[in-house]
TORVEXVO-851882 format. One line per 4 residues: number of its first residue (from 0); their letters; for each residue x negated, y, z negated of N, C-alpha, C. Coordinates in Angstrom, 1 decimal, decimal comma. Example, Ala and Ser with C-alpha at 12.3 -4.5 7.8 and 13.67 -1.06 7.14 Angstrom:
<nodes>
0> as> -13,2:-5,7:-7,8:-12,3:-4,5:-7,8:-13,2:-3,3:-7,8  -12,8:-2,2:-7,1:-13,7:-1,1:-7,1:-12,9:0,0:-7,9
</nodes>
This chain:
<nodes>
0> mynk> -0,8:-1,2:0,0:0,0:0,0:0,0:-0,9:1,3:0,0  -2,1:1,2:-0,3:-3,0:2,4:-0,3:-3,2:2,9:1,1  -3,3:4,2:1,2:-3,5:4,9:2,5:-2,4:4,5:3,5  -1,2:4,2:3,0:-0,1:4,0:3,9:0,7:5,3:4,2
4> vevt> 0,8:5,6:5,4:1,6:6,8:5,8:2,7:6,4:6,8  3,8:6,9:6,6:5,0:6,5:7,4:5,5:7,8:8,1  5,5:7,8:9,4:6,1:8,9:10,2:7,0:8,3:11,2  8,2:8,8:11,3:9,2:8,3:12,2:9,3:6,7:12,1
8> gint> 9,2:6,3:10,9:9,4:4,8:10,6:8,2:4,0:11,0  7,1:4,6:11,3:5,9:3,8:11,7:5,0:3,6:10,5  4,6:2,4:10,2:3,6:2,2:9,2:2,3:2,2:9,8  1,5:3,3:9,6:0,3:3,5:10,3:-0,8:2,5:10,0
12> tslk> -0,7:1,8:8,9:-1,7:0,8:8,6:-1,6:-0,4:9,5  -0,5:-0,5:10,3:-0,4:-1,6:11,2:-0,7:-1,2:12,6  -1,0:0,1:12,8:-1,3:0,5:14,2:-2,7:0,1:14,7  -2,8:-0,3:15,9:-4,1:-0,7:16,5:-4,9:0,6:16,8
16> vlte> -6,2:0,5:16,6:-7,1:1,5:17,0:-8,0:1,0:18,1  -7,9:1,7:19,3:-8,7:1,3:20,4:-10,1:1,7:20,4  -11,0:0,9:20,9:-12,4:1,4:21,0:-12,5:2,3:22,3  -13,6:3,0:22,4:-13,7:3,9:23,5:-13,7:3,1:24,8
20> aeki> -14,4:1,9:24,8:-14,4:1,1:26,0:-13,0:0,6:26,4  -12,2:0,2:25,4:-10,8:-0,2:25,7:-10,0:1,0:26,3  -10,2:2,2:25,7:-9,5:3,3:26,3:-9,8:3,6:27,7  -11,1:3,5:28,0:-11,6:3,8:29,4:-11,0:2,7:30,4
24> allk> -11,0:1,4:29,9:-10,5:0,3:30,7:-9,0:0,5:31,0  -8,3:0,9:30,0:-6,8:1,2:30,1:-6,6:2,4:31,0  -7,4:3,4:30,9:-7,2:4,6:31,8:-7,5:4,2:33,2  -8,4:3,4:33,5:-8,7:2,9:34,8:-7,5:2,1:35,4
28> rlqe> -7,0:1,3:34,5:-5,8:0,5:35,0:-4,6:1,4:35,2  -4,4:2,4:34,4:-3,3:3,3:34,6:-3,5:4,1:35,9  -4,7:4,5:36,2:-4,9:5,3:37,4:-4,9:4,5:38,6  -4,9:3,2:38,5:-4,8:2,2:39,6:-3,3:1,8:39,8
32> geqc> -2,4:2,4:38,9:-1,0:2,2:39,1:-0,3:1,3:38,1  -1,1:0,8:37,1:-0,5:-0,2:36,2:0,1:0,6:35,0  1,4:0,9:35,1:2,1:1,7:34,1:2,1:1,2:32,7  2,1:-0,1:32,5:2,1:-0,7:31,2:0,9:-0,3:30,4
36> arde> -0,2:0,1:31,1:-1,4:0,5:30,4:-1,2:1,8:29,7  -0,2:2,6:30,2:0,1:3,9:29,5:0,6:3,7:28,1  1,6:2,7:28,0:2,1:2,4:26,7:1,1:1,9:25,7  0,1:1,1:26,2:-1,0:0,6:25,3:-1,8:1,8:24,9
40> lvng> -2,1:2,7:25,8:-2,9:3,9:25,4:-2,2:4,8:24,4  -0,9:5,0:24,6:-0,1:5,7:23,6:-0,2:5,1:22,2  0,2:3,8:22,2:0,2:3,1:20,9:-1,2:3,0:20,3  -2,2:2,9:21,1:-3,6:2,8:20,5:-4,2:4,1:20,1
44> nlrl> -3,4:5,3:20,3:-3,9:6,6:19,9:-3,0:7,3:18,9  -2,0:6,6:18,4:-1,1:7,2:17,5:-1,7:7,6:16,2  -2,8:6,9:15,8:-3,5:7,3:14,5:-4,2:8,6:14,8  -4,7:8,9:16,0:-5,3:10,1:16,3:-4,3:11,3:16,2
48> vlsi> -3,1:11,0:16,7:-2,0:12,1:16,6:-1,7:12,3:15,1  -1,6:11,3:14,3:-1,3:11,4:12,9:-2,4:12,2:12,1  -3,6:11,9:12,5:-4,7:12,6:11,8:-4,6:14,1:12,1  -4,2:14,5:13,3:-4,1:15,9:13,6:-2,9:16,5:13,0
52> vqrf> -1,8:15,8:12,9:-0,6:16,2:12,3:-0,8:16,6:10,8  -1,7:15,8:10,1:-2,0:16,1:8,7:-2,7:17,4:8,5  -3,3:18,0:9,6:-3,9:19,3:9,4:-2,9:20,4:9,3  -1,7:20,1:9,7:-0,6:21,1:9,7:0,4:20,9:8,5
56> sgrg> 0,0:20,0:7,6:0,9:19,7:6,4:0,9:21,0:5,5  1,9:21,0:4,7:2,1:22,1:3,8:2,6:23,4:4,4  3,1:23,3:5,6:3,7:24,5:6,3:5,2:24,5:6,3  5,8:23,5:5,6:7,3:23,4:5,6:7,9:22,8:6,9
60> enpd> 7,0:22,3:7,8:7,5:21,7:9,0:7,8:20,2:8,8  8,8:19,7:9,5:9,1:18,3:9,4:7,9:17,5:10,1  7,2:16,6:9,4:6,1:15,8:10,0:6,6:15,0:11,1  7,8:14,5:11,1:8,3:13,7:12,2:8,4:14,5:13,5
64> dlfq> 8,8:15,8:13,4:8,9:16,7:14,5:7,5:17,0:15,1  6,5:17,2:14,2:5,2:17,5:14,6:4,5:16,3:15,2  4,9:15,1:14,7:4,3:13,9:15,3:4,8:13,7:16,7  6,1:13,9:16,9:6,7:13,8:18,3:6,1:14,8:19,2
68> vgci> 5,9:16,0:18,8:5,3:17,0:19,6:3,8:16,7:19,9  3,1:16,1:18,9:1,7:15,7:19,1:1,7:14,6:20,1  2,7:13,7:20,1:2,7:12,6:21,1:2,9:13,1:22,5  3,6:14,2:22,7:3,7:14,9:24,0:2,3:15,3:24,5
72> glmk> 1,6:15,9:23,6:0,2:16,4:23,9:-0,7:15,2:24,3  -0,5:14,1:23,5:-1,3:12,8:23,8:-0,9:12,3:25,2  0,3:12,3:25,6:0,7:11,8:26,9:0,2:12,7:28,0  0,2:14,0:27,7:-0,4:14,9:28,7:-1,8:14,6:28,9
76> aidn> -2,5:14,3:27,8:-4,0:14,0:27,9:-4,2:12,7:28,7  -3,4:11,7:28,4:-3,5:10,4:29,2:-3,2:10,6:30,7  -2,2:11,4:31,0:-1,9:11,6:32,4:-2,9:12,5:33,2  -3,6:13,3:32,5:-4,5:14,3:33,2:-6,0:14,0:33,0
80> fdls> -6,3:13,0:32,2:-7,7:12,7:31,9:-8,5:12,3:33,2  -9,6:13,0:33,4:-10,5:12,7:34,5:-11,6:11,8:34,1  -11,7:10,6:34,6:-12,7:9,7:34,2:-14,1:10,1:34,6  -14,2:11,0:35,6:-15,5:11,4:36,1:-16,2:12,5:35,3
84> igvk> -15,4:13,1:34,3:-16,0:14,2:33,5:-17,0:13,7:32,5  -17,0:12,4:32,1:-18,1:11,9:31,3:-18,0:12,3:29,8  -16,7:12,5:29,3:-16,6:12,7:27,9:-15,7:11,7:27,3  -15,7:11,6:25,9:-14,8:10,6:25,3:-13,4:11,1:25,4
88> fsty> -12,5:10,2:25,5:-11,0:10,5:25,6:-10,6:11,4:24,5  -11,0:11,0:23,2:-10,5:11,8:22,1:-11,0:13,2:22,1  -12,2:13,5:22,7:-12,8:14,8:22,8:-11,9:15,6:23,7  -11,3:15,0:24,8:-10,4:15,7:25,7:-9,0:15,8:25,1
92> avpl> -8,6:14,8:24,4:-7,2:14,7:23,9:-6,9:15,6:22,7  -7,9:15,7:21,8:-7,6:16,5:20,5:-7,2:17,9:20,8  -7,9:18,7:21,6:-7,4:20,1:21,9:-6,0:20,2:22,5  -5,7:19,2:23,4:-4,3:19,2:24,0:-3,3:18,9:22,9
96> iige> -3,5:18,0:22,0:-2,6:17,7:21,0:-2,4:18,8:20,0  -3,5:19,4:19,6:-3,5:20,6:18,7:-2,7:21,8:19,4  -3,0:22,0:20,7:-2,4:23,1:21,5:-0,9:22,9:21,6  -0,5:21,6:21,8:1,0:21,3:21,9:1,7:21,6:20,6
100> irry> 1,0:21,3:19,4:1,6:21,5:18,1:1,7:23,0:17,8  0,6:23,7:18,2:0,5:25,2:17,9:1,6:25,9:18,7  1,8:25,5:20,0:2,8:26,1:20,8:4,2:25,9:20,2  4,4:24,6:19,7:5,7:24,4:19,0:5,9:25,3:17,8
104> lrdn> 4,8:25,4:17,0:4,9:26,2:15,8:5,1:27,7:16,1  4,5:28,2:17,2:4,7:29,5:17,7:6,1:29,8:18,1  6,6:28,9:18,9:8,0:29,0:19,4:9,1:28,9:18,3  8,7:28,3:17,2:9,6:28,1:16,1:9,2:29,0:14,9
108> nsir> 8,4:30,0:15,1:7,9:30,9:14,1:9,1:31,8:13,6  9,2:32,1:12,3:10,2:33,0:11,8:10,0:34,4:12,3  8,7:34,8:12,7:8,4:36,1:13,2:8,7:36,0:14,7  9,7:36,5:15,2:10,1:36,4:16,6:9,3:37,2:17,5
112> isrs> 8,8:36,7:18,6:8,1:37,4:19,6:8,9:37,4:20,8  9,0:38,5:21,5:9,9:38,7:22,6:9,5:37,7:23,7  10,5:37,2:24,5:10,3:36,3:25,6:9,3:36,8:26,6  9,4:38,1:26,9:8,5:38,7:27,9:7,0:38,6:27,5
116> vrdv> 6,8:38,9:26,2:5,4:38,8:25,6:4,9:37,4:25,7  5,7:36,4:25,3:5,3:35,0:25,3:5,0:34,6:26,8  5,8:35,1:27,7:5,6:34,7:29,1:4,3:35,2:29,6  3,9:36,4:29,2:2,6:37,0:29,6:1,5:36,1:29,0
120> ayra> 1,7:35,8:27,8:0,6:35,0:27,1:0,5:33,6:27,7  1,6:33,0:28,1:1,5:31,6:28,7:0,9:31,7:30,1  1,3:32,8:30,8:0,7:32,9:32,2:-0,8:33,1:32,0  -1,2:33,9:31,0:-2,7:34,2:30,8:-3,4:32,9:30,4
124> mqsk> -2,8:32,0:29,6:-3,4:30,8:29,2:-3,5:29,8:30,4  -2,5:29,8:31,2:-2,5:28,9:32,4:-3,6:29,4:33,4  -3,7:30,7:33,5:-4,7:31,3:34,4:-6,1:31,0:33,8  -6,3:31,1:32,5:-7,6:30,8:31,9:-8,0:29,4:32,1
128> erlq> -7,1:28,4:32,0:-7,4:27,0:32,2:-7,7:26,8:33,6  -7,0:27,4:34,6:-7,3:27,2:36,0:-8,7:27,8:36,4  -8,9:29,0:35,9:-10,2:29,7:36,3:-11,4:29,0:35,6  -11,2:28,4:34,4:-12,2:27,7:33,8:-12,6:26,4:34,6
132> kekg> -11,7:25,8:35,2:-12,0:24,6:36,0:-12,7:25,0:37,3  -12,2:26,2:37,9:-12,8:26,6:39,1:-14,2:27,1:39,0  -14,5:27,9:37,9:-15,8:28,5:37,7:-16,7:27,7:36,8  -16,2:26,7:36,1:-17,1:25,9:35,2:-17,5:26,7:34,0
136> rept> -16,9:27,7:33,6:-17,2:28,5:32,5:-15,9:29,2:32,0  -16,1:29,8:30,8:-14,9:30,6:30,2:-14,7:31,9:31,0  -13,5:32,1:31,5:-13,3:33,3:32,3:-13,2:34,5:31,3  -13,5:35,7:31,8:-13,3:36,9:31,0:-11,9:37,4:31,1
140> veei> -11,5:38,3:30,2:-10,2:38,9:30,2:-9,9:39,6:31,5  -11,0:40,3:32,0:-10,8:41,0:33,2:-10,5:40,1:34,4  -11,1:39,0:34,4:-10,9:38,0:35,5:-9,5:37,4:35,4  -9,0:37,2:34,2:-7,6:36,7:34,0:-6,6:37,8:34,4
144> akdi> -6,9:39,0:34,0:-6,0:40,2:34,4:-5,9:40,3:35,9  -7,0:40,2:36,6:-7,0:40,3:38,0:-6,3:39,1:38,7  -6,4:37,9:38,1:-5,8:36,7:38,6:-4,3:36,8:38,6  -3,7:37,3:37,5:-2,3:37,4:37,3:-1,7:38,8:37,5
148> dlpr> -2,6:39,7:37,9:-2,2:41,1:38,3:-1,5:41,8:37,2  -2,1:41,8:36,0:-1,5:42,6:34,9:-2,6:43,4:34,2  -2,3:44,4:33,5:-3,3:45,2:32,8:-4,0:44,4:31,8  -5,3:44,6:31,6:-6,1:43,9:30,6:-5,5:44,1:29,2
152> eeiv> -5,0:45,3:28,9:-4,5:45,6:27,5:-3,2:44,8:27,3  -2,4:44,6:28,3:-1,2:43,9:28,1:-1,4:42,4:27,8  -2,5:41,9:28,5:-2,8:40,5:28,2:-3,4:40,3:26,8  -4,3:41,2:26,4:-4,9:41,1:25,1:-3,8:41,1:24,0
156> male> -2,9:42,1:24,2:-1,8:42,3:23,2:-0,9:41,0:23,1  -0,6:40,4:24,3:0,3:39,2:24,3:-0,4:38,0:23,7  -1,7:37,8:24,0:-2,4:36,7:23,4:-2,6:36,9:21,9  -2,8:38,1:21,4:-2,9:38,3:20,0:-1,6:38,1:19,3
160> aive> -0,5:38,4:20,0:0,9:38,3:19,4:1,3:36,9:19,1  0,8:35,9:19,9:1,2:34,5:19,7:0,2:33,7:18,9  -0,9:34,4:18,5:-1,9:33,6:17,6:-1,3:33,4:16,3  -1,3:32,1:15,8:-0,8:31,7:14,5:-1,9:32,0:13,5
164> pvsl> -1,5:32,7:12,4:-2,5:32,9:11,3:-3,0:31,5:10,8  -4,3:31,4:10,5:-4,9:30,2:10,0:-5,3:30,4:8,5  -4,8:29,4:7,7:-5,1:29,4:6,3:-6,6:29,2:6,1  -7,2:29,9:5,1:-8,6:29,6:4,8:-8,8:28,2:4,2
168> yepm> -7,7:27,6:3,8:-7,7:26,2:3,2:-7,3:25,2:4,2  -7,2:25,5:5,5:-6,9:24,5:6,5:-8,1:23,7:6,8  -7,9:22,3:6,6:-9,1:21,5:6,9:-9,4:21,4:8,4  -10,7:21,5:8,7:-11,2:21,5:10,1:-11,4:20,0:10,5
172> yadg> -12,1:19,3:9,6:-12,3:17,9:9,8:-12,8:17,3:8,5  -12,8:16,0:8,4:-13,3:15,3:7,2:-14,4:14,4:7,5  -15,4:14,4:6,7:-16,6:13,5:6,8:-16,8:12,7:5,6  -16,5:11,4:5,8:-16,6:10,5:4,7:-15,6:10,8:3,5
176> gdam> -14,4:11,4:3,9:-13,4:11,7:2,9:-13,5:13,0:2,3  -14,6:13,8:2,6:-14,8:15,2:2,1:-14,3:16,1:3,2  -13,2:16,8:3,0:-12,7:17,7:4,0:-13,5:19,0:4,0  -13,7:19,5:5,3:-14,4:20,8:5,5:-13,3:21,8:5,8
180> yvmd> -13,2:22,9:5,1:-12,2:23,9:5,2:-12,7:25,1:6,0  -11,8:25,9:6,5:-12,2:27,1:7,2:-13,0:28,0:6,4  -12,7:28,1:5,1:-13,4:29,0:4,2:-14,9:28,6:4,0  -15,1:27,3:4,2:-16,5:26,8:4,0:-17,4:27,3:5,1
184> qird> -16,9:27,8:6,2:-17,7:28,3:7,4:-17,7:29,8:7,5  -17,2:30,5:6,5:-17,2:32,0:6,5:-18,4:32,5:5,8  -19,2:33,3:6,5:-20,4:33,9:6,0:-20,0:34,9:4,9  -20,7:34,9:3,8:-20,4:35,8:2,7:-21,2:37,1:2,9
188> tsge> -20,6:38,1:3,3:-21,2:39,4:3,5:-21,2:40,3:2,3  -20,4:40,0:1,3:-20,2:40,9:0,2:-21,3:40,6:-0,9  -21,8:39,4:-0,9:-22,8:39,0:-1,9:-22,2:38,6:-3,2  -22,8:37,6:-3,9:-22,3:37,1:-5,1:-23,1:37,4:-6,3
192> rdwi> -24,2:38,2:-6,2:-25,1:38,5:-7,3:-24,3:39,2:-8,4  -23,4:40,1:-8,1:-22,7:40,8:-9,2:-21,9:39,8:-10,0  -21,2:38,9:-9,2:-20,4:37,9:-9,9:-21,2:37,0:-10,8  -22,3:36,6:-10,3:-23,2:35,7:-11,1:-23,7:36,4:-12,3
196> dela> -24,2:37,6:-12,1:-24,7:38,4:-13,3:-23,6:38,7:-14,3  -22,4:39,0:-13,8:-21,3:39,3:-14,7:-21,0:38,1:-15,6  -21,0:37,0:-15,1:-20,7:35,8:-15,9:-21,8:35,1:-16,6  -23,0:35,8:-16,5:-24,2:35,4:-17,2:-24,5:33,9:-16,9
200> lkda> -24,7:33,6:-15,7:-24,8:32,2:-15,3:-26,3:31,8:-15,1  -27,2:32,7:-15,4:-28,6:32,3:-15,2:-29,1:31,1:-16,0  -28,6:31,0:-17,2:-29,0:29,9:-18,1:-28,5:28,6:-17,5  -27,2:28,7:-17,1:-26,5:27,5:-16,6:-27,2:27,0:-15,3
204> irll> -27,6:27,9:-14,5:-28,3:27,6:-13,2:-29,6:26,9:-13,4  -30,3:27,4:-14,4:-31,6:26,8:-14,7:-31,5:25,3:-15,0  -30,4:24,8:-15,5:-30,2:23,4:-15,8:-29,9:22,5:-14,6  -29,7:23,2:-13,5:-29,4:22,4:-12,3:-30,7:21,8:-11,6
208> pare> -30,5:20,7:-10,9:-31,7:20,2:-10,1:-32,1:21,2:-9,1  -33,3:21,0:-8,6:-33,9:22,0:-7,7:-33,1:22,2:-6,4  -32,6:21,0:-5,9:-31,9:21,1:-4,6:-30,6:21,9:-4,8  -29,9:21,6:-5,9:-28,6:22,3:-6,1:-28,8:23,8:-6,3
212> ksil> -29,9:24,1:-7,0:-30,2:25,6:-7,2:-30,5:26,2:-5,9  -31,2:25,5:-5,0:-31,5:26,0:-3,7:-30,3:26,2:-2,9  -29,4:25,3:-2,9:-28,1:25,4:-2,2:-27,3:26,6:-2,7  -27,2:26,8:-4,0:-26,4:27,9:-4,5:-27,1:29,2:-4,1
216> hmrf> -28,4:29,3:-4,1:-29,1:30,5:-3,8:-28,8:30,9:-2,3  -28,9:29,9:-1,4:-28,7:30,2:0,0:-27,2:30,5:0,2  -26,3:29,9:-0,5:-24,9:30,1:-0,3:-24,5:31,5:-0,8  -24,9:31,8:-2,1:-24,3:33,0:-2,8:-25,2:34,2:-2,8
220> fegl> -26,5:34,0:-2,6:-27,4:35,1:-2,6:-27,8:35,5:-1,1  -28,0:34,5:-0,3:-28,4:34,8:1,1:-27,1:34,8:2,0  -26,0:34,3:1,5:-24,8:34,4:2,3:-24,7:33,5:3,5  -25,4:32,3:3,4:-25,3:31,4:4,5:-24,1:30,5:4,4
224> tqte> -23,6:30,0:5,6:-22,5:29,0:5,6:-23,1:27,7:5,2  -22,2:26,7:4,9:-22,6:25,4:4,5:-23,3:24,7:5,7  -22,9:25,0:6,9:-23,6:24,4:8,1:-25,0:24,9:8,2  -25,2:26,2:8,0:-26,5:26,8:8,1:-27,4:26,3:7,0
228> vsrt> -26,8:26,0:5,8:-27,6:25,4:4,7:-28,0:24,0:5,0  -27,1:23,3:5,6:-27,4:21,9:6,0:-28,5:21,8:7,0  -28,6:22,7:7,9:-29,7:22,7:8,9:-31,0:23,1:8,2  -30,9:24,0:7,2:-32,2:24,4:6,6:-32,8:23,3:5,8
232> igis> -32,0:22,6:5,0:-32,6:21,6:4,1:-32,5:20,2:4,6  -31,9:20,0:5,8:-31,9:18,7:6,5:-31,0:17,6:6,0  -29,8:18,0:5,5:-28,8:17,1:5,1:-27,5:17,5:5,8  -26,5:16,6:5,7:-25,2:16,9:6,4:-24,4:18,0:5,7
236> qaqv> -23,5:18,6:6,4:-22,6:19,6:5,8:-21,8:19,0:4,7  -21,4:17,8:4,9:-20,6:17,1:3,8:-21,3:17,0:2,5  -22,6:16,6:2,7:-23,5:16,5:1,5:-23,7:17,9:0,8  -23,9:18,9:1,6:-24,0:20,3:1,1:-22,7:20,6:0,3
240> srle> -21,6:20,3:0,9:-20,3:20,6:0,2:-20,2:19,9:-1,1  -20,6:18,6:-1,1:-20,5:17,8:-2,4:-21,4:18,4:-3,4  -22,6:18,7:-3,0:-23,6:19,2:-4,0:-23,2:20,6:-4,5  -22,7:21,4:-3,6:-22,3:22,8:-4,1:-21,1:22,7:-5,1
244> kgal> -20,1:21,9:-4,7:-19,0:21,7:-5,6:-19,4:21,1:-7,0  -20,3:20,1:-6,9:-20,8:19,5:-8,1:-21,6:20,5:-9,0  -22,4:21,3:-8,4:-23,2:22,3:-9,1:-22,3:23,4:-9,8  -21,3:23,8:-9,0:-20,4:24,8:-9,6:-19,6:24,2:-10,8
248> qkik> -19,2:22,9:-10,6:-18,5:22,3:-11,7:-19,4:22,1:-13,0  -20,7:21,8:-12,8:-21,6:21,8:-13,9:-21,7:23,1:-14,6  -21,8:24,2:-13,8:-21,9:25,5:-14,4:-20,6:25,9:-15,2  -19,5:25,5:-14,6:-18,2:25,8:-15,3:-18,2:25,0:-16,7
252> shl> -18,6:23,8:-16,6:-18,6:22,9:-17,8:-19,6:23,5:-18,9  -20,7:24,0:-18,4:-21,7:24,6:-19,3:-21,2:25,8:-20,0  -20,5:26,7:-19,2:-19,9:27,9:-19,8:-18,8:27,6:-20,7
</nodes>
């Protein structure tokens, strides 16, 4: 019963997880006209959809609805995946699933955005996707404006209007069970020296192991992100996160 999640009546512990080789083989069969391969691909990637749906928990949305919307994104990924691009299927599918869910949340947002503004934003996004394929790079706003024959300012305003606010506590991904949140990747420009001095933490910090002291110094004195710290000392971001949280907990206990 542990780690059991049920969405739309599906017990995820019983779902099959396909290997990358199995996904590629099924995609080849589908593109050769074998439609039953599509069903196998959908069923073999439902856990991927569920893992993405969990990122949007706590927003008051029905998880069943988000799961169904995510499945639409999955099916679009399956139908449009190009075997020649040389990337993993999940690398291609995740942005499409997230995008489908975000569009659903935008369209169902309590803050109503006019249809004309949404239309401009969607035209701009479609243009961006088309130009990116043509040019092999991210198009500029000016190029998008020229492509759809609209003023640059109108496109920028429309795209900003439909952007959904992101919580600082929204998980970006998990590594070994330790979630990495948006706030973990924000550079601290205000500095934490005053906070540390005010709480008289110097004695508590002296009790920490050298590596933990080094991590806290880089994080709160130098203002580095956890990713930057991990590169500096040669460990993973998840390990930095664990050591940082453990060090702060030791300091709190000492105080």
